Each structure stands twice: as C-alpha cells, then as structure tokens.
MMTF fields as JSON, N, C-alpha, C and O atoms, coordinates in Angstrom:
{
  "mmtfVersion": "1.0.0",
  "mmtfProducer": "UNKNOWN",
  "numBonds": 331,
  "numAtoms": 332,
  "numGroups": 83,
  "numChains": 1,
  "numModels": 1,
  "chainsPerModel": [1],
  "groupsPerChain": [83],
  "chainIdList": ["A"],
  "bondAtomList": [4, 2, 8, 6, 12, 10, 16, 14, 20, 18, 24, 22, 28, 26, 32, 30, 36, 34, 40, 38, 44, 42, 48, 46, 52, 50, 56, 54, 60, 58, 64, 62, 68, 66, 72, 70, 76, 74, 80, 78, 84, 82, 88, 86, 92, 90, 96, 94, 100, 98, 104, 102, 108, 106, 112, 110, 116, 114, 120, 118, 124, 122, 128, 126, 132, 130, 136, 134, 140, 138, 144, 142, 148, 146, 152, 150, 156, 154, 160, 158, 164, 162, 168, 166, 172, 170, 176, 174, 180, 178, 184, 182, 188, 186, 192, 190, 196, 194, 200, 198, 204, 202, 208, 206, 212, 210, 216, 214, 220, 218, 224, 222, 228, 226, 232, 230, 236, 234, 240, 238, 244, 242, 248, 246, 252, 250, 256, 254, 260, 258, 264, 262, 268, 266, 272, 270, 276, 274, 280, 278, 284, 282, 288, 286, 292, 290, 296, 294, 300, 298, 304, 302, 308, 306, 312, 310, 316, 314, 320, 318, 324, 322, 328, 326],
  "bondOrderList": [1, 1, 1, 1, 1, 1, 1, 1, 1, 1, 1, 1, 1, 1, 1, 1, 1, 1, 1, 1, 1, 1, 1, 1, 1, 1, 1, 1, 1, 1, 1, 1, 1, 1, 1, 1, 1, 1, 1, 1, 1, 1, 1, 1, 1, 1, 1, 1, 1, 1, 1, 1, 1, 1, 1, 1, 1, 1, 1, 1, 1, 1, 1, 1, 1, 1, 1, 1, 1, 1, 1, 1, 1, 1, 1, 1, 1, 1, 1, 1, 1, 1],
  "groupList": [{"groupName": "MET", "atomNameList": ["N", "CA", "C", "O"], "elementList": ["N", "C", "C", "O"], "formalChargeList": [0, 0, 0, 0], "bondAtomList": [1, 0, 2, 1, 3, 2], "bondOrderList": [1, 1, 2], "singleLetterCode": "M", "chemCompType": "L-PEPTIDE LINKING"}, {"groupName": "PRO", "atomNameList": ["N", "CA", "C", "O"], "elementList": ["N", "C", "C", "O"], "formalChargeList": [0, 0, 0, 0], "bondAtomList": [1, 0, 2, 1, 3, 2], "bondOrderList": [1, 1, 2], "singleLetterCode": "P", "chemCompType": "L-PEPTIDE LINKING"}, {"groupName": "ARG", "atomNameList": ["N", "CA", "C", "O"], "elementList": ["N", "C", "C", "O"], "formalChargeList": [0, 0, 0, 0], "bondAtomList": [1, 0, 2, 1, 3, 2], "bondOrderList": [1, 1, 2], "singleLetterCode": "R", "chemCompType": "L-PEPTIDE LINKING"}, {"groupName": "GLN", "atomNameList": ["N", "CA", "C", "O"], "elementList": ["N", "C", "C", "O"], "formalChargeList": [0, 0, 0, 0], "bondAtomList": [1, 0, 2, 1, 3, 2], "bondOrderList": [1, 1, 2], "singleLetterCode": "Q", "chemCompType": "L-PEPTIDE LINKING"}, {"groupName": "VAL", "atomNameList": ["N", "CA", "C", "O"], "elementList": ["N", "C", "C", "O"], "formalChargeList": [0, 0, 0, 0], "bondAtomList": [1, 0, 2, 1, 3, 2], "bondOrderList": [1, 1, 2], "singleLetterCode": "V", "chemCompType": "L-PEPTIDE LINKING"}, {"groupName": "SER", "atomNameList": ["N", "CA", "C", "O"], "elementList": ["N", "C", "C", "O"], "formalChargeList": [0, 0, 0, 0], "bondAtomList": [1, 0, 2, 1, 3, 2], "bondOrderList": [1, 1, 2], "singleLetterCode": "S", "chemCompType": "L-PEPTIDE LINKING"}, {"groupName": "LYS", "atomNameList": ["N", "CA", "C", "O"], "elementList": ["N", "C", "C", "O"], "formalChargeList": [0, 0, 0, 0], "bondAtomList": [1, 0, 2, 1, 3, 2], "bondOrderList": [1, 1, 2], "singleLetterCode": "K", "chemCompType": "L-PEPTIDE LINKING"}, {"groupName": "THR", "atomNameList": ["N", "CA", "C", "O"], "elementList": ["N", "C", "C", "O"], "formalChargeList": [0, 0, 0, 0], "bondAtomList": [1, 0, 2, 1, 3, 2], "bondOrderList": [1, 1, 2], "singleLetterCode": "T", "chemCompType": "L-PEPTIDE LINKING"}, {"groupName": "ALA", "atomNameList": ["N", "CA", "C", "O"], "elementList": ["N", "C", "C", "O"], "formalChargeList": [0, 0, 0, 0], "bondAtomList": [1, 0, 2, 1, 3, 2], "bondOrderList": [1, 1, 2], "singleLetterCode": "A", "chemCompType": "L-PEPTIDE LINKING"}, {"groupName": "LEU", "atomNameList": ["N", "CA", "C", "O"], "elementList": ["N", "C", "C", "O"], "formalChargeList": [0, 0, 0, 0], "bondAtomList": [1, 0, 2, 1, 3, 2], "bondOrderList": [1, 1, 2], "singleLetterCode": "L", "chemCompType": "L-PEPTIDE LINKING"}, {"groupName": "PHE", "atomNameList": ["N", "CA", "C", "O"], "elementList": ["N", "C", "C", "O"], "formalChargeList": [0, 0, 0, 0], "bondAtomList": [1, 0, 2, 1, 3, 2], "bondOrderList": [1, 1, 2], "singleLetterCode": "F", "chemCompType": "L-PEPTIDE LINKING"}, {"groupName": "ASN", "atomNameList": ["N", "CA", "C", "O"], "elementList": ["N", "C", "C", "O"], "formalChargeList": [0, 0, 0, 0], "bondAtomList": [1, 0, 2, 1, 3, 2], "bondOrderList": [1, 1, 2], "singleLetterCode": "N", "chemCompType": "L-PEPTIDE LINKING"}, {"groupName": "ASP", "atomNameList": ["N", "CA", "C", "O"], "elementList": ["N", "C", "C", "O"], "formalChargeList": [0, 0, 0, 0], "bondAtomList": [1, 0, 2, 1, 3, 2], "bondOrderList": [1, 1, 2], "singleLetterCode": "D", "chemCompType": "L-PEPTIDE LINKING"}, {"groupName": "ILE", "atomNameList": ["N", "CA", "C", "O"], "elementList": ["N", "C", "C", "O"], "formalChargeList": [0, 0, 0, 0], "bondAtomList": [1, 0, 2, 1, 3, 2], "bondOrderList": [1, 1, 2], "singleLetterCode": "I", "chemCompType": "L-PEPTIDE LINKING"}, {"groupName": "GLU", "atomNameList": ["N", "CA", "C", "O"], "elementList": ["N", "C", "C", "O"], "formalChargeList": [0, 0, 0, 0], "bondAtomList": [1, 0, 2, 1, 3, 2], "bondOrderList": [1, 1, 2], "singleLetterCode": "E", "chemCompType": "L-PEPTIDE LINKING"}, {"groupName": "TYR", "atomNameList": ["N", "CA", "C", "O"], "elementList": ["N", "C", "C", "O"], "formalChargeList": [0, 0, 0, 0], "bondAtomList": [1, 0, 2, 1, 3, 2], "bondOrderList": [1, 1, 2], "singleLetterCode": "Y", "chemCompType": "L-PEPTIDE LINKING"}, {"groupName": "GLY", "atomNameList": ["N", "CA", "C", "O"], "elementList": ["N", "C", "C", "O"], "formalChargeList": [0, 0, 0, 0], "bondAtomList": [1, 0, 2, 1, 3, 2], "bondOrderList": [1, 1, 2], "singleLetterCode": "G", "chemCompType": "PEPTIDE LINKING"}, {"groupName": "HIS", "atomNameList": ["N", "CA", "C", "O"], "elementList": ["N", "C", "C", "O"], "formalChargeList": [0, 0, 0, 0], "bondAtomList": [1, 0, 2, 1, 3, 2], "bondOrderList": [1, 1, 2], "singleLetterCode": "H", "chemCompType": "L-PEPTIDE LINKING"}],
  "groupTypeList": [0, 1, 2, 3, 1, 4, 5, 6, 1, 7, 8, 9, 1, 9, 10, 11, 2, 2, 8, 5, 8, 5, 5, 7, 2, 2, 1, 1, 9, 12, 13, 1, 8, 8, 5, 14, 15, 9, 16, 7, 7, 4, 2, 17, 4, 2, 2, 9, 13, 8, 14, 2, 2, 4, 8, 5, 15, 2, 9, 16, 16, 2, 4, 9, 9, 5, 1, 12, 12, 9, 12, 14, 9, 9, 8, 6, 16, 2, 2, 14, 8, 9, 2],
  "groupIdList": [1, 2, 3, 4, 5, 6, 7, 8, 9, 10, 11, 12, 13, 14, 15, 16, 17, 18, 19, 20, 21, 22, 23, 24, 25, 26, 27, 28, 29, 30, 31, 32, 33, 34, 35, 36, 37, 38, 39, 40, 41, 42, 43, 44, 45, 46, 47, 48, 49, 50, 51, 52, 53, 54, 55, 56, 57, 58, 59, 60, 61, 62, 63, 64, 65, 66, 67, 68, 69, 70, 71, 72, 73, 74, 75, 76, 77, 78, 79, 80, 81, 82, 83],
  "secStructList": [7, 7, 7, 7, 7, 7, 7, 7, 7, 7, 7, 7, 7, 7, 7, 7, 2, 2, 2, 2, 2, 2, 1, 7, 7, 7, 7, 7, 3, 3, 2, 2, 2, 2, 2, 2, 2, 2, 6, 1, 7, 2, 2, 2, 2, 2, 2, 2, 2, 2, 6, 6, 1, 1, 7, 3, 3, 3, 3, 6, 6, 3, 3, 3, 3, 7, 2, 2, 2, 2, 2, 2, 2, 2, 2, 2, 2, 7, 7, 7, 7, 7, 7],
  "xCoordList": [0.877, 0.119, 0.867, 1.714, 0.588, 1.478, 1.459, 0.376, 2.413, 2.038, 1.661, 2.138, 0.726, 0.172, 1.113, 1.768, 1.202, 2.067, 1.554, 0.346, 2.449, 2.285, 2.24, 3.132, 1.086, 1.024, 1.821, 1.795, 2.546, 3.141, 2.376, 1.531, 2.461, 1.649, 2.141, 3.206, 0.694, 0.778, 1.426, 1.164, 2.27, 2.602, 1.576, 0.528, 1.891, 0.877, 1.471, 2.698, 0.67, 1.082, 2.042, 1.878, 2.953, 3.712, 3.296, 2.898, 3.384, 2.942, 3.621, 4.811, 2.982, 3.234, 3.951, 3.3, 5.291, 5.671, 5.61, 5.756, 5.424, 5.165, 3.832, 3.475, 3.174, 1.664, 1.534, 0.85, 2.212, 2.288, 3.067, 2.913, 3.876, 4.737, 3.889, 4.067, 3.099, 2.173, 0.993, 0.312, 0.729, -0.726, -0.507, 0.602, -1.745, -1.84, -1.731, -2.158, -1.212, -1.201, -0.019, 1.15, -0.734, 0.145, 0.873, 0.339, 2.152, 2.629, 1.949, 1.179, 2.241, 1.422, 2.257, 3.377, 1.479, 1.839, 1.789, 0.897, 3.069, 3.385, 2.578, 2.401, 2.164, 1.285, 1.726, 0.786, 2.717, 3.141, 2.484, 1.871, 2.94, 2.535, 1.042, 0.52, 0.359, -1.094, -1.928, -3.045, -1.185, -1.738, -1.581, -2.313, -0.556, -0.297, -1.32, -2.005, -1.345, -2.583, -3.947, -4.675, -4.305, -5.525, -5.809, -6.881, -4.562, -4.834, -5.093, -5.723, -4.663, -4.951, -3.681, -2.541, -3.816, -2.673, -2.376, -3.067, -1.281, -0.529, -1.562, -1.766, -2.005, -2.685, -4.072, -4.531, -4.772, -5.902, -5.866, -6.832, -4.662, -4.679, -4.454, -4.948, -3.81, -3.57, -4.913, -5.211, -5.744, -7.1, -7.995, -8.568, -8.032, -8.636, -8.346, -9.158, -7.092, -6.341, -6.976, -7.68, -6.739, -7.272, -8.854, -9.41, -9.493, -11.057, -11.395, -12.545, -10.536, -10.736, -11.629, -12.397, -11.445, -12.197, -11.651, -12.252, -10.122, -9.286, -8.686, -8.518, -8.357, -7.457, -6.147, -5.738, -5.349, -3.829, -3.261, -3.894, -1.825, -0.849, -0.007, 0.489, 0.365, 1.744, 2.717, 2.511, 3.921, 5.078, 6.101, 6.538, 6.707, 7.906, 7.392, 6.342, 8.176, 7.54, 6.952, 6.734, 6.696, 5.839, 4.208, 3.703, 3.71, 2.148, 1.913, 2.126, 1.569, 1.354, -0.114, -0.901, -0.574, -1.959, -2.125, -1.234, -3.25, -3.409, -3.828, -4.661, -3.386, -4.044, -5.545, -6.466, -5.595, -7.085, -7.862, -8.998, -7.598, -8.588, -8.707, -9.751, -7.438, -7.86, -8.698, -9.246, -8.837, -9.778, -11.306, -12.339, -11.035, -12.451, -13.087, -14.277, -12.096, -12.496, -12.993, -14.014, -12.438, -12.95, -14.221, -15.096, -14.263, -15.542, -16.941, -18.046, -16.668, -17.687, -18.072, -19.177, -17.093, -17.266, -18.162, -18.894, -17.871, -18.476, -19.951, -20.727, -20.367, -21.676, -21.996, -21.468, -22.894, -23.527, -23.937, -24.618, -23.505, -24.299, -25.615, -26.162, -26.144, -27.544, -27.714, -27.004, -28.577, -28.952, -30.052, -30.339],
  "yCoordList": [-1.122, 0.041, 1.249, 1.48, 2.14, 3.194, 4.385, 4.969, 4.891, 5.815, 7.353, 8.032, 7.576, 8.918, 10.024, 9.943, 11.233, 12.296, 12.938, 12.968, 13.455, 14.102, 15.54, 16.15, 15.969, 17.676, 18.313, 17.923, 19.381, 20.137, 20.977, 21.574, 21.186, 22.32, 23.569, 23.893, 24.319, 25.599, 26.424, 26.114, 27.476, 28.286, 29.118, 29.595, 29.213, 29.982, 31.292, 31.388, 32.409, 33.803, 33.775, 32.978, 34.545, 34.658, 35.713, 36.785, 35.414, 36.552, 37.935, 38.06, 38.741, 40.257, 40.792, 41.262, 40.774, 41.385, 42.911, 43.347, 43.71, 45.089, 45.461, 46.539, 44.432, 44.753, 44.461, 45.106, 43.436, 43.34, 44.183, 44.337, 44.714, 45.955, 47.026, 47.817, 47.19, 48.478, 48.212, 49.116, 47.037, 46.583, 47.258, 47.607, 47.404, 47.78, 46.631, 46.777, 45.646, 44.436, 44.734, 45.067, 44.497, 44.927, 43.734, 42.637, 43.843, 42.624, 41.983, 42.619, 40.515, 40.151, 40.67, 41.178, 40.434, 40.84, 39.725, 38.877, 39.796, 38.592, 39.037, 40.231, 38.216, 38.609, 39.873, 40.545, 40.137, 41.229, 42.831, 43.786, 42.546, 43.699, 43.724, 44.837, 42.791, 42.617, 43.021, 43.535, 42.697, 43.29, 44.927, 45.509, 45.522, 47.005, 47.558, 48.56, 46.783, 47.324, 47.259, 48.248, 46.313, 46.087, 47.129, 47.634, 47.309, 48.116, 47.257, 47.668, 45.909, 44.999, 44.115, 44.448, 43.343, 42.628, 41.542, 41.426, 40.662, 39.892, 38.463, 37.488, 38.577, 37.361, 37.498, 36.473, 38.591, 38.567, 38.125, 37.532, 38.408, 38.133, 36.763, 36.133, 36.033, 34.484, 33.969, 32.891, 34.442, 33.942, 34.2, 33.231, 34.983, 35.274, 34.256, 33.739, 33.971, 32.644, 31.462, 30.778, 31.162, 29.891, 29.807, 28.724, 30.888, 30.676, 30.642, 30.58, 30.679, 30.902, 32.04, 31.959, 33.223, 34.273, 35.3, 36.193, 34.814, 35.653, 34.392, 33.346, 34.643, 33.694, 34.025, 35.186, 32.896, 33.013, 31.917, 30.983, 32.2, 31.341, 31.116, 31.969, 29.837, 29.359, 29.136, 28.312, 29.837, 29.979, 29.689, 30.542, 28.144, 27.727, 27.717, 27.158, 28.368, 28.513, 29.9, 30.3, 30.651, 31.953, 31.69, 30.923, 32.573, 32.68, 34.228, 35.211, 34.347, 35.51, 35.772, 34.826, 37.175, 37.485, 38.617, 39.405, 38.512, 39.48, 40.798, 40.793, 41.736, 43.051, 43.188, 43.61, 42.741, 42.657, 41.811, 42.247, 40.748, 40.006, 40.516, 40.34, 41.382, 42.128, 43.388, 43.839, 44.008, 44.961, 44.288, 44.706, 43.239, 42.506, 42.264, 42.503, 41.668, 41.558, 42.831, 42.763, 43.84, 45.116, 45.5, 45.932, 45.282, 45.817, 45.088, 45.63, 43.81, 42.856, 43.15, 42.812, 43.91, 44.307, 45.537, 45.816, 46.222, 47.734, 47.777, 47.058, 48.746, 48.987, 50.408, 51.185, 50.779, 52.009, 52.922, 52.491, 54.094, 54.998, 55.274, 55.312, 55.482, 55.801, 57.388, 58.095, 57.845, 59.111, 59.674, 60.853],
  "zCoordList": [-0.056, 0.149, 0.119, 0.983, -0.927, -1.043, -0.072, -0.062, 0.756, 1.745, 1.213, 0.303, 2.063, 1.65, 2.047, 3.086, 1.096, 1.491, 2.741, 2.976, 3.551, 4.76, 4.308, 3.719, 4.669, 4.44, 5.619, 6.786, 5.107, 6.191, 6.818, 6.15, 7.992, 8.905, 8.258, 7.733, 8.535, 8.053, 9.173, 10.335, 8.911, 9.844, 10.832, 10.397, 11.886, 12.644, 12.754, 12.733, 12.879, 13.28, 14.421, 15.345, 14.395, 15.684, 16.465, 16.008, 17.722, 18.528, 18.592, 18.879, 18.372, 18.257, 19.399, 20.332, 19.433, 20.709, 20.872, 22.014, 19.934, 20.051, 20.522, 20.998, 20.319, 20.981, 22.261, 23.055, 22.521, 24.154, 24.932, 26.144, 24.265, 25.105, 25.19, 26.116, 24.493, 24.583, 25.316, 25.801, 25.415, 26.121, 27.552, 27.959, 28.295, 29.676, 30.757, 31.902, 30.365, 31.337, 32.387, 32.191, 33.569, 34.915, 35.276, 35.113, 35.798, 36.515, 37.615, 38.334, 37.815, 38.947, 40.296, 40.256, 41.481, 42.601, 43.517, 43.548, 44.451, 45.62, 46.791, 47.033, 47.409, 48.553, 49.603, 50.027, 49.924, 50.522, 49.692, 50.17, 48.354, 47.376, 47.36, 47.422, 47.295, 47.168, 48.417, 48.361, 49.648, 50.686, 51.033, 51.834, 50.327, 50.248, 49.28, 49.483, 48.199, 47.047, 47.8, 47.718, 48.438, 49.232, 50.365, 50.697, 50.859, 52.332, 53.315, 54.29, 53.254, 54.257, 54.913, 54.589, 55.544, 56.194, 55.219, 54.207, 55.499, 54.636, 55.201, 54.478, 56.318, 56.855, 56.192, 55.688, 56.128, 55.174, 53.797, 53.316, 53.027, 51.657, 51.76, 50.825, 52.678, 52.554, 53.019, 52.506, 53.811, 54.049, 52.527, 52.028, 52.141, 50.615, 49.703, 48.937, 49.818, 48.868, 49.327, 48.584, 50.64, 51.088, 51.005, 50.819, 51.139, 51.073, 49.337, 48.905, 48.722, 47.152, 46.693, 45.735, 47.543, 47.152, 46.034, 45.438, 45.939, 44.874, 44.314, 44.941, 42.938, 42.172, 42.337, 42.305, 42.541, 42.677, 41.81, 41.317, 41.687, 40.71, 41.435, 42.171, 41.386, 41.897, 40.975, 40.084, 41.05, 40.154, 40.998, 41.77, 40.922, 41.771, 43.127, 43.442, 43.953, 45.566, 45.866, 47.01, 44.668, 44.962, 44.507, 43.687, 45.322, 45.242, 44.576, 45.286, 43.504, 42.662, 42.589, 42.572, 42.54, 42.426, 41.048, 40.731, 40.449, 39.264, 39.879, 40.786, 39.513, 39.893, 39.472, 40.171, 38.175, 37.729, 38.57, 38.759, 39.123, 40.003, 41.214, 41.844, 41.848, 42.928, 42.795, 43.801, 41.569, 41.153, 41.267, 41.791, 40.648, 40.566, 41.807, 42.009, 42.857, 44.265, 44.928, 45.612, 44.8, 45.184, 44.851, 45.601, 43.503, 42.688, 43.267, 43.258, 43.747, 44.296, 45.472, 45.897, 46.25, 47.603, 47.841, 48.791, 46.635, 46.661, 46.881, 46.251, 47.906, 48.12, 48.127, 48.923, 47.212, 46.755, 47.992, 48.923, 47.92, 49.024, 48.779, 47.676, 49.949, 49.843, 49.842, 50.557, 49.1, 48.927, 49.541, 49.335]
}
C-alpha cells in the first residue's frame, strides 16, 4: 500500500511582541505587594487565597496575584451610597 504524502503544517502567526509591550497588562503581585495594594494585612490576603475568594497562581515557590483579579474582588465588595 503506498504511503500518503504528509502535508506540512501551516505556519501559525507569531505572537506580536510590539503589541504586548504597548498593552496595559500589569505585572502580578506577590502576597506582601497585594496586601499593600488592598490596604490589608498579609494574613488577610492569605485567608482570601485559602477561601478561594481571589484567584492565585503558584510559580515555583511563589504565590502571585493578578491586579485585575484584585480589582474584581474590590468591585464585588462595593456598596453604593444611599442618597
């Protein structure tokens, strides 16, 4: 039985590095930086992570938090003023 010719995969577009450099992406925060960002204690941030109230990322031995996730957490807890 003759072998079918193998088609070469098409090249995927490469990630545009210039576009990512100009994006508004903020670097992740470690736990002490996240506690400063939120204005709380390190213990409170660790409790938020343990209760899974905020998403966290483990990279090696470090735990990192996205500033966008922290902003979302703050927005969920917002209460409108009564007028």
